C-alpha positions as CSV (number, residue, x, y, z in Angstrom):
1,M,-18.5,-4.6,-6.6
2,T,-15.3,-5.3,-4.7
3,S,-13.5,-8.6,-5.2
4,S,-12.5,-9.8,-1.8
5,S,-9.7,-11.9,-3.2
6,A,-8.3,-8.9,-5.3
7,P,-5.3,-7.0,-3.7
8,W,-5.1,-3.4,-3.1
9,L,-3.4,-1.5,-5.9
10,V,-1.0,1.2,-4.7
11,V,0.2,3.4,-7.6
12,G,2.9,6.1,-7.2
13,L,2.7,8.7,-9.8
14,G,5.8,10.2,-11.6
15,N,7.3,10.7,-15.1
16,P,9.8,8.0,-16.4
17,G,13.5,8.2,-16.9
18,T,16.4,9.5,-15.1
19,R,15.8,13.1,-16.2
20,Y,12.7,13.3,-14.0
21,A,13.8,11.0,-11.1
22,G,14.5,13.7,-8.6
23,N,11.6,16.1,-9.6
24,R,9.0,17.1,-7.0
25,H,6.3,15.5,-9.5
26,N,7.9,12.1,-8.9
27,V,7.5,11.9,-5.1
28,G,4.5,9.5,-5.5
29,A,6.8,7.1,-7.5
30,M,9.5,7.5,-4.7
31,V,7.0,6.4,-2.1
32,V,6.0,3.2,-3.9
33,E,9.7,2.6,-4.4
34,E,10.2,2.9,-0.7
35,L,7.4,0.4,0.0
36,A,8.9,-2.0,-2.5
37,A,12.3,-1.6,-0.6
38,R,10.8,-2.2,2.7
39,T,9.1,-5.4,1.7
40,S,12.1,-6.7,-0.4
41,S,9.8,-6.7,-3.5
42,P,11.5,-5.5,-6.5
43,L,9.5,-3.6,-9.1
44,K,9.6,-5.5,-12.4
45,A,8.2,-4.7,-15.9
46,H,4.6,-5.6,-16.5
47,K,2.5,-5.7,-19.7
48,A,0.4,-2.9,-18.4
49,R,3.2,-0.4,-19.1
50,A,4.1,-0.3,-15.4
51,A,6.8,-1.4,-13.0
52,V,5.0,-3.8,-10.7
53,A,5.7,-5.7,-7.4
54,Q,3.5,-8.0,-5.4
55,A,3.9,-7.6,-1.6
56,R,2.3,-7.6,1.8
57,L,1.9,-4.5,4.0
58,G,1.2,-4.0,7.6
59,A,1.6,-6.5,10.6
60,L,2.3,-9.9,9.6
61,P,0.9,-11.7,7.7
62,G,0.1,-8.4,6.1
63,M,-2.4,-7.3,3.4
64,P,-1.7,-8.4,-0.2
65,V,-0.9,-5.3,-2.3
66,V,0.2,-4.7,-5.8
67,L,2.8,-1.8,-5.9
68,A,3.0,-0.1,-9.2
69,V,4.7,2.9,-10.9
70,P,3.3,3.7,-14.3
71,G,5.8,3.6,-17.2
72,S,3.9,6.3,-19.0
73,F,4.2,10.0,-18.7
74,M,2.2,11.6,-15.8
75,N,-0.5,13.0,-18.0
76,E,-1.2,9.4,-19.4
77,S,-1.3,7.6,-16.1
78,G,-4.9,6.4,-16.5
79,G,-4.1,3.8,-19.1
80,P,-1.7,1.7,-17.1
81,V,-3.8,2.1,-13.9
82,S,-7.0,0.9,-15.6
83,A,-5.1,-2.0,-17.3
84,L,-3.7,-3.0,-13.9
85,L,-7.0,-3.0,-12.1
86,K,-8.4,-5.1,-14.9
87,F,-5.4,-7.5,-14.7
88,Y,-5.8,-8.0,-10.9
89,S,-9.6,-8.0,-11.0
90,A,-9.6,-5.1,-8.6
91,T,-12.0,-2.2,-8.5
92,P,-11.5,1.6,-8.0
93,D,-12.5,0.9,-4.3
94,Q,-9.1,-1.0,-4.0
95,L,-7.1,1.8,-5.6
96,V,-4.6,4.0,-3.8
97,V,-3.0,6.7,-5.8
98,V,0.2,8.4,-4.2
99,H,0.9,11.8,-5.7
100,D,2.6,15.2,-5.2
101,E,0.3,18.0,-3.9
102,L,0.9,21.7,-4.3
103,D,-1.9,22.7,-1.9
104,I,-0.4,21.0,1.1
105,D,2.6,22.3,3.1
106,A,5.8,20.7,2.1
107,G,6.5,17.9,4.4
108,S,2.8,17.0,5.2
109,V,0.9,13.9,4.2
110,R,-3.0,13.9,3.8
111,L,-5.4,11.3,2.7
112,K,-8.8,11.5,1.0
113,K,-11.2,9.7,-1.1
114,G,-12.7,11.0,-4.1
115,G,-12.9,14.8,-4.8
116,G,-11.3,16.9,-7.5
117,E,-8.0,16.6,-9.1
118,G,-6.8,20.2,-8.2
119,G,-5.3,20.6,-11.7
120,H,-3.0,17.4,-11.3
121,N,-2.8,15.8,-14.7
122,G,-2.0,12.4,-13.3
123,L,-5.3,12.4,-11.4
124,R,-7.2,13.8,-14.2
125,S,-5.9,11.0,-16.6
126,I,-6.9,8.3,-13.9
127,S,-10.3,9.6,-13.4
128,A,-11.0,10.0,-17.0
129,S,-9.8,6.3,-17.7
130,L,-11.7,4.8,-14.7
131,G,-15.0,7.0,-15.3
132,T,-14.7,7.8,-11.6
133,K,-13.0,10.1,-9.0
134,D,-14.0,7.7,-6.2
135,Y,-10.5,6.3,-5.3
136,V,-8.2,6.9,-2.4
137,R,-5.4,9.4,-2.7
138,V,-2.3,9.8,-0.5
139,R,-1.4,13.4,-1.0
140,V,2.3,14.1,-0.4
141,G,2.7,18.0,0.2
142,I,5.5,19.8,-1.7
143,G,4.0,23.3,-1.1
144,R,3.4,26.2,-3.4
145,P,6.2,27.5,-5.7
146,P,8.1,30.6,-4.5
147,G,7.2,34.0,-6.0
148,R,5.7,34.0,-9.4
149,M,7.1,30.7,-10.6
150,D,4.8,28.7,-12.7
151,P,3.5,25.6,-10.8
152,A,4.2,23.5,-13.8
153,D,7.9,24.5,-13.8
154,F,8.1,24.0,-10.0
155,V,6.8,20.4,-10.0
156,L,9.3,19.6,-12.9
157,R,12.2,20.7,-10.8
158,D,14.3,18.6,-8.5
159,F,13.8,19.0,-4.7
160,S,16.1,21.7,-3.5
161,A,19.2,20.9,-1.3
162,T,17.3,21.8,1.8
163,E,14.2,19.9,0.7
164,R,16.3,16.8,0.0
165,K,17.5,16.8,3.7
166,D,13.9,16.3,4.7
167,L,12.9,14.1,1.7
168,P,13.5,10.7,3.4
169,F,11.3,11.7,6.2
170,L,8.5,12.8,3.9
171,V,8.7,9.7,1.7
172,G,8.8,7.5,4.9
173,D,5.7,9.2,6.5
174,A,3.7,8.8,3.1
175,A,4.8,5.0,3.0
176,D,3.7,4.7,6.7
177,A,0.4,6.3,5.7
178,V,-0.2,3.8,2.9
179,E,0.7,0.9,5.2
180,M,-1.7,2.1,7.8
181,L,-4.5,2.8,5.2
182,V,-4.2,-0.7,3.8
183,A,-4.1,-2.4,7.3
184,Q,-6.5,-0.2,9.3
185,G,-8.6,1.9,6.8
186,I,-8.6,5.5,5.8
187,L,-10.1,6.9,9.1
188,A,-7.3,5.5,11.2
189,A,-4.7,6.8,8.7
190,Q,-6.3,10.2,8.6
191,Q,-6.5,10.5,12.4
192,R,-2.8,9.7,12.6
193,F,-1.5,11.9,9.7
194,H,-3.9,14.7,9.8
195,A,-3.4,15.5,13.5
196,P,-1.7,18.7,14.3
197,A,2.1,18.2,14.9
């Protein structure tokens, strides 16, 4: 059951610490940090092992949201996410997880509700903790690794110099997708961001 007074919970996945800050695997956290900056809502430590900000997204007065970046490592994201849902009396229906996606071309953003985790340890941890896969994902495309590089090594490397030039646009598009999703629903956001360029 959805609590109408509960806010959306928008979670950006990544690994904590400066060592990982520029990694491809951290692009979800980068998107939530962008949303926090747009709304002048600084992320602050929360007892649920996450950095959290309360904000409003979309046209004024905006929809109430909780922006969060788990303080745990990627493969333990489920604990902070389930604790935040409980703290804010929200349900998985009100959860949006922003994450890196190998199976989408670099620079593209896609949205979906439910489905598999595609080998993504952060999603796997969240699904296991919540007991459901039925939550919205904003999938930020990073493309496949070159040659025979192990995908696990690829996601834990920083964006290349070329990719970094386009990174602000990718992060901006994903942040726009979250805003549209919260304000107008997933179908409207899919129509906008899934349309051929």
